[in-house]
C-alpha positions as CSV (number, residue, x, y, z in Angstrom):
1,M,106.0,116.0,104.8
2,K,105.9,112.6,106.1
3,K,102.6,111.0,107.1
4,A,103.1,109.8,110.7
5,K,101.5,106.4,111.6
6,L,100.6,103.7,113.6
7,F,102.0,100.2,113.2
8,A,101.0,97.1,115.6
9,A,102.6,94.1,115.5
10,A,100.7,91.0,113.7
11,L,100.1,88.9,117.0
12,S,100.0,84.9,116.1
13,L,96.6,83.0,118.5
14,V,96.9,79.9,119.4
15,L,93.3,77.7,119.1
16,A,93.7,75.2,122.3
17,L,91.0,73.0,121.6
18,S,90.3,70.3,124.8
19,A,88.9,67.2,124.0
20,C,85.4,67.0,126.4
21,G,84.8,63.5,126.0
22,D,82.1,62.2,124.0
23,T,79.5,64.3,122.5
24,G,77.4,62.2,120.6
25,T,74.8,59.4,121.0
26,S,73.7,56.1,119.0
27,D,70.2,56.1,118.0
28,D,69.1,53.3,120.2
29,S,70.3,55.0,123.5
30,R,68.6,58.4,122.0
31,K,65.2,56.6,121.9
32,E,66.2,55.1,125.2
33,T,66.9,58.9,126.4
34,V,69.8,57.9,128.0
35,K,72.1,60.8,128.7
36,K,75.3,61.0,129.6
37,T,77.2,63.8,132.7
38,T,79.2,63.5,135.5
39,T,76.9,62.5,137.8
40,S,75.2,60.4,135.2
41,A,74.8,56.4,136.5
42,K,78.1,54.2,135.1
43,V,77.8,52.8,131.8
44,T,79.8,49.4,131.5
45,E,83.0,49.2,128.9
46,S,80.5,46.9,126.2
47,E,77.5,49.8,126.2
48,E,80.0,52.3,125.6
49,S,82.5,50.7,123.2
50,A,79.2,50.1,121.1
51,E,77.7,53.7,121.6
52,E,81.1,54.6,119.9
53,S,80.8,52.6,117.4
54,E,77.3,54.0,116.1
55,E,78.6,57.6,116.8
56,E,78.0,60.1,113.9
57,P,81.0,62.2,112.9
58,E,80.9,65.0,115.0
59,E,80.9,68.2,113.5
60,E,84.6,70.4,113.0
61,P,84.1,73.2,115.2
62,E,83.7,76.7,113.6
63,E,86.7,77.9,115.2
64,E,88.5,75.4,114.0
65,K,87.5,75.9,110.3
66,K,88.0,79.2,111.2
67,E,92.0,79.3,111.4
68,K,92.2,76.9,108.7
69,K,91.2,79.3,106.8
70,E,92.9,82.2,108.1
71,K,96.0,79.8,107.5
72,E,95.5,79.3,103.4
73,P,98.1,80.7,101.9
74,E,96.9,84.2,99.8
75,P,97.5,83.6,96.2
76,E,100.8,85.5,95.0
77,P,100.5,88.8,93.3
78,T,100.8,89.0,89.3
79,I,104.1,90.9,88.4
80,P,103.6,93.3,85.7
81,T,105.7,92.3,82.5
82,A,105.2,95.1,80.3
83,A,107.7,97.5,79.7
84,A,107.4,100.7,81.0
85,G,108.2,102.5,77.8
86,W,107.8,106.0,77.4
87,P,104.7,108.7,76.7
88,D,104.6,110.6,73.7
89,D,105.3,114.3,73.2
90,S,101.8,115.5,73.3
91,L,101.4,113.0,77.0
92,N,105.3,114.3,78.2
93,P,104.7,116.9,80.6
94,Y,108.3,117.6,80.1
95,V,108.4,118.6,76.7
96,F,109.0,122.0,76.7
97,D,108.7,124.8,74.0
98,L,112.3,125.6,73.4
99,S,111.5,128.5,70.4
100,E,113.2,131.9,70.4
101,G,112.3,134.9,71.4
102,Y,111.6,138.3,69.1
103,T,112.8,141.6,68.5
104,D,110.4,144.2,68.2
105,E,110.4,147.4,66.1
106,N,112.3,149.4,68.2
107,G,115.1,146.7,68.6
108,Y,114.5,145.3,71.6
109,Y,114.8,141.5,72.2
110,H,112.0,139.8,73.7
111,L,113.3,136.5,75.7
112,S,110.8,133.4,75.0
113,Q,110.3,130.6,77.9
114,G,112.7,128.6,76.0
115,D,115.6,131.3,76.2
116,L,114.8,131.6,79.9
117,Y,115.0,127.8,80.3
118,R,118.0,127.2,78.9
119,N,120.0,130.2,80.3
120,I,118.9,129.0,84.2
121,I,120.2,125.5,82.8
122,E,123.9,126.7,81.7
123,M,123.9,128.3,85.3
124,F,123.4,124.4,86.5
125,D,126.2,123.0,84.1
126,V,128.8,125.2,85.0
127,Y,127.5,125.8,88.7
128,A,127.4,129.7,88.3
129,N,125.9,132.3,90.9
130,R,125.2,134.6,88.3
131,S,124.1,135.1,85.0
132,D,124.2,139.2,82.9
133,F,122.2,139.0,79.6
134,G,120.0,141.4,77.8
135,G,116.5,141.3,76.6
136,F,113.0,141.7,78.2
137,F,111.2,139.0,79.4
138,T,107.7,138.8,81.5
139,D,107.6,137.1,85.0
140,E,104.8,134.9,84.0
141,D,107.6,133.3,81.7
142,F,110.2,133.2,83.8
143,Q,108.0,131.6,86.6
144,V,107.4,128.4,84.0
145,A,110.9,128.8,82.8
146,F,112.5,128.4,86.0
147,R,109.3,125.5,87.2
148,Q,110.9,123.7,84.0
149,S,115.0,123.6,84.8
150,V,114.5,122.7,88.6
151,D,111.8,120.2,87.9
152,S,113.9,118.7,85.4
153,R,117.0,118.5,86.8
154,P,116.6,116.9,90.1
155,D,120.7,116.7,90.4
156,V,121.1,120.1,91.4
157,F,121.3,120.1,94.7
158,W,123.4,123.2,95.3
159,M,120.6,125.8,94.5
160,D,117.7,127.5,97.0
161,N,116.2,129.8,93.9
162,V,116.8,132.2,91.4
163,Y,116.1,135.7,91.2
164,Y,116.2,138.2,88.3
165,H,116.6,141.6,87.0
166,I,115.9,143.7,84.3
167,S,116.6,147.1,83.9
168,P,114.5,149.9,82.1
169,Q,117.0,149.6,78.6
170,G,116.3,145.6,78.8
171,E,119.9,144.6,81.0
172,A,118.7,141.7,82.8
173,S,120.7,139.4,85.3
174,F,119.8,136.0,86.8
175,D,121.4,135.9,90.5
176,L,121.4,131.9,92.0
177,T,121.4,131.6,95.8
178,S,122.2,128.8,97.7
179,Y,122.0,127.3,100.8
180,P,123.9,128.5,104.0
181,G,127.0,126.3,104.2
182,T,126.8,124.8,100.6
183,D,130.7,125.7,98.9
184,L,129.8,126.2,94.6
185,Y,133.4,125.2,94.8
186,A,133.0,121.8,96.4
187,A,129.7,121.6,94.4
188,P,131.0,119.5,91.0
189,A,133.0,117.0,92.8
190,M,130.3,116.5,94.7
191,H,127.8,116.4,92.2
192,D,129.9,113.5,90.4
193,E,129.3,111.3,94.0
194,L,125.5,112.1,93.0
195,I,125.9,110.9,89.6
196,A,127.9,107.5,90.7
197,K,125.9,106.5,93.6
198,A,122.6,107.2,91.3
199,D,124.1,105.2,88.6
200,E,124.9,102.0,91.1
201,I,121.5,101.9,92.4
202,A,120.7,102.2,88.3
203,A,122.7,99.2,88.3
204,L,121.1,97.0,90.7
205,A,118.1,97.5,89.5
206,A,119.1,96.7,85.9
207,E,119.7,93.1,87.9
208,Q,115.5,92.6,88.4
209,P,113.8,91.0,85.5
210,T,110.9,93.1,84.4
211,D,110.8,97.1,84.4
212,Y,108.1,97.0,87.2
213,E,110.5,95.2,89.8
214,K,113.1,97.3,88.5
215,I,110.7,100.6,89.7
216,L,109.6,98.6,92.8
217,F,113.5,98.2,93.4
218,V,114.7,102.2,93.2
219,H,111.4,102.9,95.9
220,D,112.5,100.1,97.7
221,Y,116.4,101.1,98.0
222,I,115.9,104.7,98.2
223,A,113.3,104.0,101.2
224,E,115.4,101.9,102.9
225,H,118.6,103.2,102.6
226,T,117.2,107.1,103.7
227,M,116.3,108.1,106.8
228,Y,113.5,110.5,107.0
229,A,115.2,114.3,108.5
230,A,112.6,116.9,109.3
231,T,115.8,119.0,110.3
232,A,116.8,118.6,106.5
233,I,113.9,121.1,105.4
234,N,115.1,124.0,103.5
235,T,118.5,123.0,103.2
236,Q,121.0,121.5,101.1
237,R,120.3,117.9,102.2
238,N,116.3,118.0,101.4
239,Y,117.7,117.2,97.6
240,A,118.9,113.8,96.1
241,Y,122.6,114.4,97.3
242,G,121.1,114.2,100.9
243,C,119.0,111.3,100.3
244,L,121.0,109.5,98.3
245,V,124.9,109.8,99.4
246,E,124.1,110.9,103.2
247,G,121.0,108.7,103.5
248,A,119.0,111.7,105.4
249,S,116.3,113.9,104.0
250,A,112.5,115.3,103.5
251,C,110.4,114.9,100.5
252,N,111.7,116.8,98.3
253,G,115.3,114.8,98.9
254,Y,113.4,111.4,98.2
255,S,111.5,112.2,95.5
256,K,113.9,114.0,93.5
257,A,116.5,110.9,94.4
258,F,113.8,108.5,92.7
259,Q,113.4,111.0,89.5
260,L,117.4,110.9,89.5
261,V,117.6,107.5,88.8
262,M,114.5,106.9,87.0
263,Q,116.3,109.1,84.4
264,R,119.8,107.3,84.8
265,M,118.1,104.3,83.9
266,G,115.5,105.3,81.1
267,I,112.1,105.2,82.6
268,F,110.3,108.7,82.4
269,C,109.7,110.3,85.9
270,G,108.0,113.5,87.2
271,L,107.7,115.6,90.4
272,V,104.3,117.1,91.8
273,Y,103.8,119.4,95.1
274,G,101.0,119.7,97.1
275,E,99.6,119.3,100.7
276,A,99.6,116.2,102.3
277,D,99.9,116.4,106.0
278,G,101.8,120.0,105.1
279,P,103.8,120.7,102.0
280,H,104.8,117.8,100.3
281,T,106.9,116.4,97.2
282,W,106.4,113.3,95.4
283,N,106.3,111.6,91.8
284,Y,104.5,109.8,89.1
285,V,105.8,107.4,86.9
286,W,105.4,105.9,82.9
287,F,104.7,102.8,82.6
288,N,102.9,100.7,79.9
289,G,101.1,103.6,78.8
290,N,99.5,104.9,81.8
291,Y,101.2,107.3,84.2
292,Y,101.1,106.0,88.4
293,W,101.6,108.3,91.1
294,V,105.0,106.9,93.6
295,D,105.6,108.6,96.9
296,V,108.7,106.5,98.3
297,T,108.4,109.2,101.5
298,W,105.0,108.2,103.1
299,D,106.2,104.2,102.0
300,D,109.1,104.6,104.2
301,H,108.4,103.7,107.7
302,D,112.2,104.3,109.5
303,G,112.8,101.2,110.9
304,W,109.4,98.7,110.1
305,V,109.0,96.9,106.7
306,T,108.6,99.2,104.1
307,G,105.4,100.2,102.8
308,H,104.1,99.9,98.9
309,D,100.4,101.8,100.0
310,Y,101.7,104.3,97.5
311,F,103.5,102.8,94.4
312,M,101.9,102.7,91.5
313,C,98.8,104.6,92.8
314,T,95.9,105.9,90.8
315,D,94.3,109.4,91.6
316,D,91.5,107.8,93.4
317,E,93.8,105.8,95.3
318,I,96.3,108.9,96.3
319,L,94.4,112.2,95.8
320,T,91.4,112.2,97.9
321,D,93.6,113.8,100.8
322,R,95.6,115.9,99.1
323,E,95.8,119.3,97.5
324,L,98.1,120.3,93.9
325,Y,99.8,123.2,94.0
326,D,99.0,125.7,90.8
327,Y,103.0,125.9,90.8
328,N,102.8,122.3,89.3
329,L,103.6,121.9,86.0
330,E,100.9,120.5,83.7
331,L,100.1,117.2,85.4
332,P,99.0,113.7,84.3
333,K,95.7,111.8,84.8
334,C,96.6,108.5,86.9
335,S,93.0,106.9,86.6
336,T,94.0,103.6,85.2
337,P,94.4,100.7,87.9
338,L,97.5,99.1,87.7
339,M,96.0,95.4,87.6
């Protein structure tokens, strides 16, 4: 969901200061209580010249002081030069338990979350819409494995959902459904096109001198080359392919596109789901030993200058008006200010 904003064009104000004649008087003239007005008696040229030479310097008007102060250039922002780095396994929500399941005393195999995760990933890799296998598993383990597989593969755009079936005898299957109009036979070529585009953007970002500027470049590139399209919600376009290749998507597409390019650059990036003026998806990235929130969708003003209000933010800066969904993978704390 994209946040609606109002933007006002900044208008410069020009102060017109007009000369009002002499406003000061000499010490002698004050003693003599001589006043100059438009109706006063005429003053000779020599007297006026003498008064001007003895005048005290006129104090600068407050309006002019304010204008000069406003024109003073702001200091250039400091660009962090630290490397993005990579989180330790203990701090990485995308390090999954891939251990295998077990066989019980009756000879039935019980699949682990790792087994289920590998099965779903294999379906992605071969563009399959069905997988048959044997074993029992719990719904809780399936939900975790499904979220892990979907969140770790932002390149997958042809999947709508995955359903499972288990018979009393332990015969199980996964069924992958696609959005209407999706052609699984065309998916491999489209996937190659998507990866090529992500690598193109990553190569452009690599020209930036610091990791911070690389992340910023990708943020700005996606915002400037994508049109927010509410019609993309619940369609294939609301994935990385719609954002990077077709140039139109909604928040899920923006977020997966950003994550995909970060992956291609070797910078850790995750996904988060929640409520922010409606269902919403955004990212977090690892930078210099800390996590930071990034919301490209809300920084894309479609035709206006790209914003940075939601770039590299802390919890206090972005979560005050958002609610996180319970089905997220373990989310990091983003508590350290960037500067």
